[in-house]
C-alpha positions in Angstrom: 34.7 39.4 73.3 34.8 41.3 69.4 35.0 44.9 69.8 34.0 45.3 66.1 32.1 43.3 64.5 30.3 45.3 61.9 29.9 43.5 57.9 29.8 40.8 56.5 30.5 37.7 56.9 32.1 36.9 54.0 33.7 32.8 55.4 32.7 30.2 53.2 31.4 32.4 50.5 32.4 31.9 46.5 32.1 34.0 43.2 33.3 32.7 40.3 34.5 35.4 38.4 35.9 33.6 35.9 34.9 35.3 32.1 34.2 31.9 30.9 30.6 32.2 32.1 29.5 35.8 30.6 30.8 34.6 27.3 28.4 31.6 27.0 25.6 33.5 27.8 27.1 36.8 25.6 27.2 34.1 22.3 23.1 34.3 22.1 22.5 31.5 19.2 20.2 33.3 16.8 16.7 31.5 15.4 17.1 32.6 11.9 19.2 32.1 8.9 21.7 34.0 7.7 21.5 35.2 3.7 23.3 36.5 1.3 22.6 40.6 1.1 21.1 40.3 -2.5 18.1 38.3 -1.2 17.3 39.8 1.6 14.3 42.2 0.9 14.7 44.9 3.5 11.7 47.0 4.4 11.8 50.9 5.9 10.2 51.8 8.9 9.7 55.6 10.0 9.1 56.2 13.1 9.5 59.7 15.9 10.9 58.8 19.5 10.3 62.3 21.5 9.8 63.9 18.6 13.0 63.1 16.6 13.1 61.4 13.7 13.9 57.2 13.6 15.0 55.6 10.5 14.6 51.5 10.8 16.3 49.3 7.8 15.3 45.7 8.5 15.5 42.6 8.6 18.9 41.9 8.6 19.7 37.8 9.0 23.6 38.1 9.2 25.8 37.6 11.5 26.5 40.1 14.3 30.2 41.5 12.4 28.6 42.5 9.4 25.8 44.2 10.8 27.9 46.3 12.5 30.2 46.7 8.6 26.8 47.5 7.1 25.6 50.3 10.1 29.5 51.5 10.0 29.1 51.9 6.8 25.7 54.1 6.2 27.0 55.7 9.2 29.7 56.9 7.8 28.3 57.9 4.6 24.6 59.5 5.7 27.4 61.4 9.2 23.9 60.2 10.9 23.9 58.3 14.7 22.6 54.6 14.6 22.3 51.8 16.4 22.1 47.5 16.1 18.6 45.9 17.7 18.1 42.2 16.6 17.9 42.4 12.5 17.2 46.4 13.1 19.8 49.4 12.3 18.4 52.6 13.6 19.2 55.5 12.0 18.6 58.6 13.5 16.6 61.0 11.5 14.2 60.8 8.3 17.0 58.9 5.7 15.2 56.6 3.8 16.1 57.9 0.0 19.4 58.4 0.5 19.8 54.7 2.4 17.9 53.1 -0.9 20.3 55.1 -2.4 24.2 54.2 -1.0 22.5 50.7 -0.4 21.4 49.4 -3.8 25.1 50.5 -5.0 26.4 47.6 -2.8 24.0 44.8 -3.9 20.9 44.9 -1.4 17.5 44.3 -2.4 13.9 46.0 -1.2 10.6 45.7 -0.8 
């Protein structure tokens, strides 16, 4: 007779904790083609979220590393926060005019 039988019985239960399974799921195959930066036609969208202005810039058809480099450049030059959501870059504040000037110098095109 067992005196303490609290808890779960883990006999025979297995769980694979390898990192390979997680990496396979995180590498989503993108459904869009990758284009050069001078072939993009970038569009601006302005929103207010919880009373704060947010500028959306997109559709970036680039690999993830290049999108991060563009975001890093913009955040550094504009001194604002930002994030990447799918093919869009979100920047804090109403910074449309400043972004346009910075990216035109870098060789990007706008509609």
